[in-house]
N, C-alpha and C positions, 0 to 999 in steps of 0.2 A: 650255459648255453647263451651269449650274448646276441641278440639281432639288430642289425641296423639298416634301414631303409629310408628312400625318399618318398613324400608325397608332393605333388606338382600341383598347387591350387591355380590354376588357370584355364580359362576358356578354350585354349588349345591344347587339351591333354591329348587328347586322341591322335591331332597332327604328330605332336612331339613323338608319342610311341611308335609313330609308323616309319619316323626315319630312325636313321642311323648314326646321327652327330652326337648322341649320348652314350657316354661310357660312365659307369660305376665302378668303383674300384673299391673293395672293403676288405680291410684287414685288421687284425687284434695282435697287439705285442703283449705278451705276459711279461711280468717284471719277479722275479725270483729273488729268494732270499738266499744267505750263505751255506745254507742246507739243502738247498735246489728248489724247495717250496714256492710255489706261486703263491705271491703278496698280493699283486692287483695285475688287472690287466688293461692296457691303454689300447683304446681301438680307435679307428677315424674313417670316414667314409667321404670319398671324394665323386662331386658329381662336376663333370666338365661339359660344358658346352660349345662346342665349336661353331663357328661363322652365326653369332649370334644376329638376331634381328629382331623387327618389332615385335613379332610375335611369340617371342620368348621372354615378354615382362611378364612379371606375376610374383606370386608369394611362393618359396620355396620351404618345406620343412622337414625336417631330419629327426625321425624317432631313433630311440635307443629303448629297447626293450628285453630285460632277462628271463629267464627261464621260469621266474614268479608273476610274470606279467606286468611287471613294476614298468612304468614307462615316463621317459623324460623327451623334450622335444628343443627343438629352436629354429626359429624362422628367420627366412633372408629372404628380403625382399629385391627383386631386380627389375632396373629401372635401363631402359636399352636408349640410347640417345644418337642422335646423326652425329655425323663426322664435325660439323661445322656448330653445332650447337655447345654451349659453356656451363658447366652444373657446379655447384660449388655448396656444401651444405656443411655446417659444422655443428657437433652434437658432444655434449659433456659425457662422458659414461654412464654414470648414476644419476643421471640427470637434473644433479642437485649443483648448481652455478655457486654456491657457498659453502666452505670448506673451515668446519668447527675445528679448531684444534684445542682438547682441554689443559689445564694445568699439568704439567710434568710429562707432555708428549714433546718428542724432541724432532719428528718428521713429520710433513704433510706431503701427499702425493695425490696427483689426477689426471686422469686421461682424456683426451678429446679425440674422437673420433671424425675423420675428414673424409668425406665422398667429393669427389671433384672430377670434372673432366674439361680439359686435361689438367693433369697432375698439379696441385696447387704449389706456390710457393709461400711459405709464412714464418712469422717470427712473434716471439714471446716479449711483451714488453712491462717491465715491472711498475711499480708505483710510482717509481720518481721517474717513468717514461723512457727508461732506459732499456737495451734489448739485452734480454738471458740468455746466457751462453752456461755451458757448463763449467762450472769453477768448483772448489771445495765444498762452497756454501750450495750451489744448485747445480742439480743434474736434469738436462733438459734432453730429451731421447726426440728424434725425428724419423720417421716412416715415412712412406706413401699414402697410408692409410690412416695415420693419425700420429697424436705427439703425447710424449708423457714428460709430466712435470715433477720434480721431488725438491723440496727444500729441507736441508739437513740442519739440526741443532737450531728447531725455529724457535724464535721468541717475537715478543710484540713489536717488536722493530720491523718484522716482516710482514705485517698485516698490512693489509690494503686490496686493491684492485689490481688482479694481473690479466693484461690484455692480449689475445691472440688475433693477430691482423693475419688475413692470407687473402690470395688474390688467383684466380685460376681463368685465364684470358681477360676477357673485359669485366670477369666478375669480381668484386670486391667485398668482403667481409669480415666482421669481429666478430669475437666472443670473447666474454669478460667474466673470471672467476675471483671472488671475494674470498680472502683468506681473513678470518677472526682466528687470535690466538688468544686464549686469556691467560693473563700472567701480570705481574707487578709489574710497576710502569719502571723504564728505561730512561735514565735524563744525561744527557750531555748539554755540560755548561761551557760557554766561549766568551770572549769578548770580542770586541771591533777590531781591537789591536794588542800586541801583546805588551807594550810598552807604554805609558803615558807620562807626556810632561805635566809639572804641576800645572793645575787648573786647566786643563784639557776637559774635553765633554767627551765621554764614551758612550758605549751601547754594550747592556748584558744580554746574551742570547741564550736562552735556555730551553733547549729541544727536548720535547717527552713523547714517546711513543709508548701508549697504553690502550688495555682494553679488557676489562671496560674502561670510562673515562677517570681520569685521578684528577686529583684534587691537587694545586701546584702553588707553591709559597718559595720565597726567595727573602733571603736575609744578607746585611752587610754587619760584619763586626770588625771594629777597630783593631788594628794591632800598634804597641808599641816597638816592637822588636822583630824586623823580618826574619830572625834566624827561628822563631818559634811561632811566627803568626799562622801555620798551618797546622801545627800539630797543639799549640798552647796559648789560643787567641784572649786575650782577659779583657777585650775593651767591652763597651756597651754594644746590644744586638740592635740594628735598626731593619724593621719590616719594611721591604720594598714593595713598590706600588708598580704592576706588570700587564702590559698590555699584551691582549691573548690574537693571535693568527693561526686558524686550522685549516690548513689544504686540504684535509682529508679528517674522516671520522675517528682517524687513530692517529694521527700525528698532529701537534699543535707545537708553536712556537711564542714562547713567552718571552718579551722584551721589557728592557727597563733602562733609561737613560740616567747616568751618573755624573756628576761633577767630580775630577779626579784632585782632590785637595785632602784626602786623609789615605794613609795607608790601611790596607785592610782586608777582610776576607768576604768573597762572597760565596754563599751555599743556597743552593736550587734543590728542593725536596718535591717529590711525586708519590703521593698514595691513593691506593684503591684498595677494595676489601681482601684483595691478595696479599697486599703489602707493599712497601714502599722503599724508594731509590733515592739518591741522591749524589750529587756532584759538585765541586766545590775549585774556587780558583781565586789565588790571590792578584789584587789589583797593584802591579808593579809601576810606581811614582817617581820619577826623578825632577829635579829642577837642574840637571846639567844637560845641555843640548846631547843627543845622542847616547846618553848615558855615561860617557867618557871624555873627556875632552880638557883641552887649555883653552882658558877663555881668553879672546883677543883683546890686549891692550888698544889705547887710543893711538892712531898712525897720525904723521910718522913719529917716530923716536929720534930726539935730537940727543947729538953730544952734550954734555953736562947735566943733564936730566936724570930722573930715577925712574925706575921700572918695577912694575910689579906684575908677575905673573903668576895667575892662577889656576890650578889643576884640580878638576872636580871629578869625583865618580860617583854612579848612583849607590845608594846604599843598600839597596836590594840584592846587589850582585857582587859588589867591591868590597874587601877588606880596607880597613883606614890606616893604611901602611903605603907610602908613596917613596918612588926613587926618582932624581931628577939626574939628567943626562945633559952634556953640552958637547958640539963639533962643532970646528968649523967651516969644514966643507964636507962633501960626500965622500972624499977620500980616506977622512981621517976617523979613527976609532974614537965611539962617543966616550966623554968623560964624565965619570959619576961626580956629581955636584957634592958640595960639604959646606956647612957655614966657615966662612973666611973674614976677613977685613973688608971684603968688596960685596960679599953675598951673603945673604941672609937668608935661610930654609924655615919658615916657622912649623910647629908641631901640627900634622893634621887635627881640622876640625870638625867635627860632625853635627849633622842635623837629621830629624827624621827622614829627608829624604837622600842626602848625598854627603860624601866624605872631601873635604877641601883642605889641599895645600898651598902654601903661597910663597913665590921665591920673590925677593928684594933684592934690587941692585941701586946703592943710594945715588953714583956719580957713572953716568954711562960714557964710553968711549967708544971709536971705532972697532976697538978689539972684542967688545960682547957683540958684534954681530955674527950672528949663526943660527944651526939649528938647535933647539930647546925641546929635549924628550922629557916627559913623564910615563913613569911606570906603576903600575899598579895589578893586583891579584885579583882575578875573577875566580870566588868560590865556586858560584853554581857550576860552570863548564872546567875548572879546577887549570887553570893556564894565566899566563903573566899578558897583559895586552900592553900596548905603549903605543900612545899617542903625541904630537909632535907640533912643533909652529917654528917657523922662521921669522927670527926678529933684524931687521936691517936699520942701523944705527947712521944717521945722516948728521951732516952740520946744517945749521940752520942759516937761514940767509934773510936779509931784513928785505921787506917790499921794495920795488922799483918800477919803475914805469919803462915798457919796451916798445912805446911807439913815440911819435912826436908832440905828445901833449905839451902844452905850456900851460903854466898858471896863468889865469885869468885872462883867458883867451876873449876877444867880443866878437859877437855877432849882431848883423844889422840882417834883420828878415821881414818880410812884406805877409800880411796877412795870408793865408792860404797856404803858405809856403811848408815844406817838409824840413824835419832838422834831426840829424843825426848825430850823437857823439860818442866818441869810444873813450874808454878808461881802463887802458891795458896793462895791468900792475898783477906782477908775479913774485914770488918768494917762496920760501921753506920755512914752514909749512905754508898751504898755499893762500895768501892774504883774504881777506872777507871785505867784499866792495860795499858800500854805501853812500846812493845819492842824496841829496839835500837841495831845496829850492828855498834861496831866504832863510836859510838857517830850519827849515821846515822840512824833517826827512820823507821823501818820496817812497811810496810802497806799491806794491802790484796791483792793488787795488784801484790806483788814478784811471779814471775813464780817460782822459787825454795823452799821459804821460807813459811810456810803455817801456820796461826793463824789460833788456834781453842778455841771451849770451852769459846765465849767471851775475847777472846786474853789471855785465860789464861794458854793456851798450843802451845809453837812453833815446828812445825816438820820440819826437813829436811829428805826427802823421799830419795836422793841419794845425798852423800856428793861427792862434788869436792875440788878441790884444794883451788879454790878462796873463800870457804866457811869458810877458818880460820878466826878467828879473835876473838873479846871480845864481848860477848852478855850480854845486860843488858835489865831486866824487873823492871819497875817502876810500883807502883801501891798508889795512893794517893784518898783522900777526904779531907772534911773541916777542919779535927783534926789533917793532917800530911801526910805523904809519907813513904815509905818504897822501898828497891829495891835490886836485888839479880844481880850478874855477874857469868857469864859461859865462860870461855875459851875454844875454839875450835883450836885444832892444828889438820891439814889432814896431815898423814907421807905418803912420797914417796917411795913406796918399788918395788922391781927389778918386782915382779909379777904385780904390778899396772900398771908400767911402760910398761911391755908387752902389757897388755890390750888396755892401753892406744894408744900404736901404733897401734894394731888392731884396734881399733875403729876409729882411724886417717884414716887408710887405706879404711876401709870399706865406709867411710864417701866420702874419695875422689872417690873410684869409683861409688859409688852413683852417686855422683856431675857429674861424666862424662857419665855416663849412660843417667841422666837427661839432660844435655845438646844435646847428639845426638838426644833424644827424642824430646826437643823442636825445636833443627834444621829441624826435619821431619814434626814435627807438624806445623811450618813456613811454609814451603815448600809446605804441603797439604793445610794450609789455605789460602797459595797465590794461589794454582792452583785452589781450589774451589772458591776463591773470582774473580779470572780470568774468570774462566767458568760462575761462575754467570751473571759478566759482559756481558759476549758475549751472554749468556742466553737472558739476560735484553735487550742487542741490539737486538738480534730476535726476541723480544718479546715472549720468553719460560721461563722466571722465574719462573714461577710455573706450567712447562709443568707436573710432577708430580702428584703433590698434588691438582693443580686447586685451583681456589677460587669461589666457588660454592655460596658463601654467595654473592658475588656481580652479581650473575645470574640476569638478567631484564626478566620475562615474556615477555613485549610487544616487545621485539627484537627478530629478528631470531637466529637459532642455530648458523647459520656461522659468523655473527658478533661477536659471543661471545664466539665461539668452544674452544679458549685458557683458557678462566675460568673451565672448566670441568677437572675433574682428568682423569689422565691416566692409566686405570683400566692393572694391571699387570699381567693378565692371557692372555693379547694379546701379549707378550715377547715371542719370539721366539728366539733359541742359534743362533750365527752368525756362529759358526763353523758346523752346521749342513745345512748350505745354499751355494749352489753352485751358482754362478752367471755366464751364458754365454753370449750371443750373445746382442749387443745391439738394441734394435726392436722399440724404438719409442725415439723422445725428443721433449721439448717443451721449455717456457719460464722459467718454472720452476724447472725442472728436466729431467732426461731422465728413460725410460721403459726399463730394462732389463729382458730377459728370462733367469728362473734359473730351480734348482731341489731342493727342499727342502725333507729332511731325518725326517720323524716322525712328518708332520706339521698335517697328518691327521691320527687318531686312527687305520683307517682301511687300510692304506695305509704304507708300506713302503718307497717308493718314490714318490712325487707327483711334475708333473711339474706347476711353478709357474709362474706369473709375478711379478717383482720388481720393485718399483717406489724409487728413489733415487733423493736426492737434487744435482744439478748441482753445486751450489756454495751456499757457508753458509748462505749469505743475502736472499737465497728463502727457507730456511729450514722453516720458519714460517709457508706459506702457504701448505708445505707436512705436517706440525704437525697437523695444521688445520685439511685437509683432515683425516688424520688419527682418531683424536677425533671425528668427524662427523660420519664415518663409524663405529668406536668401538660402538657407541650408536645408530646406527641405526637398528640394529639386521640383520636378516638372511631372504632373498626370493629367491626362485628357481628363479624369472626373474629378478634379481638384480646382477651386481657383485659382491660379498663379500669380506669383509676383513678374511684373512687367519692367518695373525700373525704381528709383526713388529721385528725389531731390534732398541731399542734404547739405549742399554748399551753405544754404543760408542758415544753417542750425544754430549759427551765432546770434543771427537775428530772430530766434526762437520761432523758425518754419521749418516743419518735417513734413515731407508730401511720400506717400506711399500709393504707388500707380500700380494696381491690378486689372486682370481682365474685366471687362464689361460684359455682363451678362443681363441683356436686354427684358426678358419677359416674368421677371419676377422668382418669387419661390415656390415650390412644388405643392405646397398647402393651399396659397391662394389659388394657383391654377386649378388645382384637382377641385378645389371647392367652388368655382367659377363657372368651369365647365360640367357640372355632372349631368347638364340637360344635354349635351352632346356625347355622353358617354355610350358605347355601343360594346356590349357584353358579350363575350365569346362561349361563356360558361355553358356547360351542358351536363349536366349530373356530377359537378364537382370538377369538370376537366375543361381545358380549353377545344371550343368547337371547332373539329378541323377542316367543316365542312365552308367555313366562314371564307370570304372571298380573298385572295393577296393580290397584292399588287405592286409593280414596280414604282421607285422614285429615284430622284436622282438626290445625293448627299453632296453638303458643300464641309469641306474638313472645316473643324471649328477651330483649326490651328492657323488658318490662313484663309482671308475669304475674298482674294482676290485673283488667285491663279486658276488656270484652266484645268490645271494637272489633277487639283484637290477636287475640283468640282466635277470629274470625271466618275467618282469612285459610286457605285451603285450597288443597292442591296435588293433581294427578293425575300428578304426576311418577315419576320411577323410584327415588326416593331413599325407600324404604318401611317402614324401622324408625324407633321412638323407641329411646333408651336403655336399656339392659339393666340391671335393678336386682334382686338377688335377695330385696330385702326391706327393711323399714324397718333392721335390725339387721346390714346388708353392710356389711364393712368392704374399702374400697378401697385396695389398698396404696398408698404412697408416701412421700415425706420431707416435704419442706419445700414442695410444693405445698398451695395453699390446696385445690385438689379433694380432694387425696387426705383422706377425711373417714372419723371412725369416730364412728358416733351411739352416744353410750354414755348413764352413768346421770346422776343430774340434778347431782351433784357430781361433779367430776373429781377426780382426783388430785393436781393442781396447786393444788386449794384455789378454782379459779372456779367459780360458780353459774351451772349451767345450768337456768334457770327453766322453769315450764311454757310460759310463751307460746313460749319460743324450741323447745321439743320439739314442740310444734303446728305451728310453722311448718317443721322438718324434716321432721315426718312427712307435709305437704301437698306441700312440694317432692318426698319420693322417692315419695310416690302418682301423682305425673304420669309416673311413667316404667315402665309394666307390662312385663313380660317378653316382647321378640316377637324374632323372627328376624332374622340379619344377611343380606342380600342384596349381590351384587357391584354393584348399584346405589348402595349406601350406601358401598361403598371410592370409587366415583367422586365422588360427593355430599362426601365427606371429602377428597377429593384436590382438587377443586373448590375447595372452602371455603378451604383452609390456601394454594391460589396466589392467591386473593383476599386473604386478610389478609397474606401476603408483597409481595403487591403493592402494598398499604397502607404498610407500615414501609418499603418501597424508596422510596416517594414521600415519605415522610416524612424521607429520608435516614438511616434508622437500620437497622444492620447486625446482621443476628441473633445470628449466628457461632455457636450451638449448635441448629439445626434438626433435628429428631426427632421420632419418634413419641411418645416420653416426654416431650416439651414439648408436646406437643396434647392439651388440655383437652377434655372433654365436657361441654358444657351440656344442658340441657332442649331439647325437640323437635328433636334430631339435628344440635345446631349445635356446632362445633368450635370453639374459641378457641384463638390462638398465646400461648404463655407463653414467660418466661426468653428473652427477644429481646436476647442480647448481654450482660447484665448478668453480675454475681458469680457463679461457681461456687462451692459449697459441699460438696457430698458426692458420692462418685464410685463408679460402677460400672465394675468391673475388667473386665468384658468390652466395656466402652464406651469409657475413657478411659485415657491412659497419662498417666505424671507424671515431670517432671524440675525438681527445686527445685520454686519456688512455683508453675508452671501447670500447669494439668490441662487436656488438648487430647480432645476427640473424635475421635480418628484415624479412625475408620471411616467418618465422616460428614464428615472433611474433603478438601478438593479436592488436586491435584496441586500446585498453587503454595502452600497453605496448609502442605501436611506441609513442602516444601523450604523455601520462603522465607519462613513465617509472613505470607504476604501475604494478609489478607481481605479482602473485598469482596462487593457483591452477587452478583457471579457465582460466590463459593465460597458463597454460601446456595444458589445455583440446584443445584449439585452435591449438595448434603446434601438439597435437595427431591427430587433424583433418588433418592438413599437412602431419604429417608422414603417416597416412592411404594413402593419395592421393599419395606419393612418393611410397608406398608398391603396390597399385594396377594398378601403372602405369609402373611397373617395372624401379624406380631410376630414372624418368624424372625431372628435375629441374621444382621445383613449379613457379607459375606464369609465363609461359613461354612467352618470347615477351614484358614483361613491367619490365622498370627501377626500382630500389631500390628507397627507399627516398620518396620524395613526389609526385611522380606521382603514385607510388604503397600505398602509405597511403589513398590518394585522391580518388583511385579508391574503395579503400575497404570501405572507410567512404559514396561513395556512393553507396553502396549496391553491388558493384562487387563481386563475389566469383567463384572460378575455376569451368570449367566443370567437368562433371563426368570424371573418367579416365579411358581407356578402358576395364578394367579387373574387374572394381569393379560391385558389386552388386547393384541394387536399393536401397533396405534396408542399405547396407554399405554408398551409397552415400548420404542418408536422415540423416545418423549417422554424416557424415561428416559438413554437411550443419547445423546440430544443434551444432557441436562444433565450428563454425564459426559465432556464432550470436553476434551481436554487444554487447547486454548487458548480460554483464558478468553474472549475477547470474540466466540468463534463460540458461544457455547450462548445457549438463549434465555431470553428476559428473563421476568418472572413474569407480565407481562400478557399475552404470548405463551401461557406456558402455561395460564393462566386461560381463554384464547380458546379454546383448541384442547382442555381437557377439558369446557368449557362446550358446544362443539361436539357433544360425545358424550351431554348430559344434555338433556331436553325443554326446550321454550321457558318454559312454564309453571313448570319448576323453577329455570331462573336467575332469571325474575321475582321468585319468591316469595323469593331470597334477598336479590335487591334492593331489596325492600319491607320485609326484615326490617333493612335496614342504613339506611333511609331517617331514622330519627329519630336516629341518629350523626351521620349526615351534615351534618343540621340543627344538631345539636350544635358542629359542626365550624365550620359558616357562621360561625357567631358567634364562636367561638373565635379564628379566623384574622382577624378584624375586628381585634381586637386585636396587640399587637409579637409577629408570629411568628417568633421568633428561630431556628427551625428551618432555615428558608428561607435564612439566611443562610452555610449549611455548604454544601461540597462534595457533588455525589454520589459514595456510597460505591461507585462502580464500579470494575473494576479499573485503567482507565486512569489514574485519580486517584490510587486508594491506591499502585500499583507504581511511580509517578514516584518516581524519587530512590533505589530501593530496592536496596542491593545485597546479595545471600543470600551468606552467612549472618548477616551483621553484624545484630545485633538493632534494631530500629529501631520504631517509631510511626508507621506511613502516616496520613496527615491524611484526614480525611473518611469515617471510620468510625467505629463502637464497638469500642474497645480490648478483646481479651479478655482477656489476659496479657501479658507480658513473652515473648521470644524464648527458646524452650527449647529442648532435643536430644530425641529420643524415646527411652525407654525402657519397659519393660512394666512397671510398678509398681502404681499404683493407678488406680482408675476412678471415675467419676461416676454416682452410681445413677438417683437423679431431682432435677434443679436445682429451686431455690426460683420459687414461681411469681412472675412479672412482669406488669405491666400498666397500664391508664390509665380516668377518669370522666365518666358524664353528668350533668348539674347538673340 
């Protein structure tokens, strides 16, 4: 006994059982043999759900169990949709979208289930993108619930992707089924056309279908006889060069160009491990137009002349037997021609390409006018073909004039007049006309004499003195010649002489002006050539337009910044820039303090820092820095580019204008203000009982608007930048922030005018002397992490992150400078040198010291050292440890610096994570900013975000243009370390290169690097 029952896997089982809208019908139908015995029993159970609702959704299981308790089941999942909801799902029955057909199989079939609401409309498309319908080859069955496709007589030609395209309401889906038939290749060979004229150029096309891929060859074999070319060719075999084009993995086209100059057979063969297949074709070549024709004689045909008619037929198609016919009119029957006293028909002559028969008539009369036909037998199509030519014999006519031309007609003209002479000569055949001037033939290349109407007209548009002379027109044909002469005299009148002198004077003036223009142009060209040479010597030959097509995504931006185009929007008028006192210098230039008028939209005058090259040979480094800053974008905590003056680049002057930070670097600031530091720490944490005060802040983006001045904060960053007075000197070398406010006239001769002095005083009056708190150290750390996070997002490597490269601006804002660009001056306690490179060893990670691998992760290490500097109030890192091998071996052995005196436990733990030996285990700058940000109050973080908003708005405009930075790889450790073999010198891609690979010695040190940065518009 067989039992069938349903199990409803739904949370609404009780509810369903309680209603009467469920009907279960069970039936079992036995199948009997011829003797009446039951062979099999076929049963079914139908579960009907009336008035479905959302609560009916779930999985329904049908169980079948026999008397031996053997059980099978089938699952059905019901999804109930609203009336206005579309649903479409395509599933191949066995879940495999690739159909493999083994050799010897003849049928492939697959079924796709379609669940759709409303019912879907769908079509199958073949690999050739043609709609599949039921044919002798394909059987396509469509039902509301699915579709079945069967391919009969399947072969490798049927390989490819079959696509099902379905749509239901607004939904559109596709499903692809790949058919893979293993078998020997199938080859189809064709030519670009069926018949070629001698010396034509053609194309051989060999189409190969194969799986697996086949090896394809093509050959040409010369044939002497068309009749046996296909069966018994006897010529040499030549291998053809094939060009391959595969639109899919299963079908390829192989083509080869050929020159139709020899009759022969083309053979294309394809082989794989299952077998070979070939196809061949005969190249049909003829030297007869259209393969069968009577060649036209030279017309017209004159009485008493001879006539020769040639009938030609292609040798590959016609027998060498011809019949000639003649009829005088259409109404007359054609007359078979044979040899007689007037007509001679030669025996056919054959070549490799054609058979020819020649009909000759020695003396033509008008009676020979009529239709001549040639008949030949087409042995390919087994029929007779006829070609015809009508011949018209006419009487010859000697040349004669049709106009009133008179021989030796005289003309008197003045300079500037126009002259037109006609020479209308006719005859049979048409006479050929020539013109002569004083016995010299006039041709069409003459600049002043123009031949028109097939030489029947001679025109002189502007008569000149040297046009005087005798002109002769001669026309002739086979029956004779005629001629006419014209004498032209050009008169020199007083009025003409005046105009002639005026014309001569004008020409002289034009020549003089042209001479001066040429001199000026030559000077300009020489000047530009010299400039290009100087720019090329400085590596700036493509400074403006760049060479973006040569950019390599695997290299860093600094290595190929000279390939970036210069955006002219950064150009600032030189006359609006006043340069004052020098505030820094370095190996590649100097930094000046200046005032820029109108560089910011909301400020009439802005104090800026101006970088300029100290020597023409160093301009490339400054130009590279400018290009990088221009494409970096803007950020609150990065020294930003404001503009540049490149107009005088040809005068060897390049000025880069950046933000001016008046309060020096963070290292010197903390060092000088240790005596006013207020420690908030209590047992390793910030003391929450320390008083908090509100203070107003001005936006670092604008120093003159009331709106920005109203931004307030009640956070924990309670100090503003300390300044000892208007005449305070902040130590530094080539940082624009290291400023000395001095007298009105500097020692270098630059004028520091009163307007500039007033701006300096106003700037410094905004920084009253205040205490420094532990919360300020947290704010500095947070801002540095945000700035480094931005640099990393722009794929820029810093390479020298330290407190000395963090500048202090107004309102307690810190800005990162010197991000990975050229190093200039060296502090012995900070840097070591070997050869050309100088590296900040105490700030370098283990892999940077050992392998010279600089990445975002090595910047993270340096960030940890910078945190240690900040929370030790500018102590020197690794006190008591010598640089070089001792430091490296200590780090490799696990040594890390102790917690600085003013750091919290959380800050120190972050430092230790930044100093992990494995680069990939160090935190990202995003994680660092979030962790330190969590130590600050929400309104403090919000304040920095608000101050950064104007920079972000500028970036949004910048990124709408070509953002070349995004094409480079991220300078993370995985990218830059790939392929690096220590200690071989290398240039890892994807980061900003600091220097060539050195060894470590204790020699020279870098003191304060030059300032680097980017511009608000």
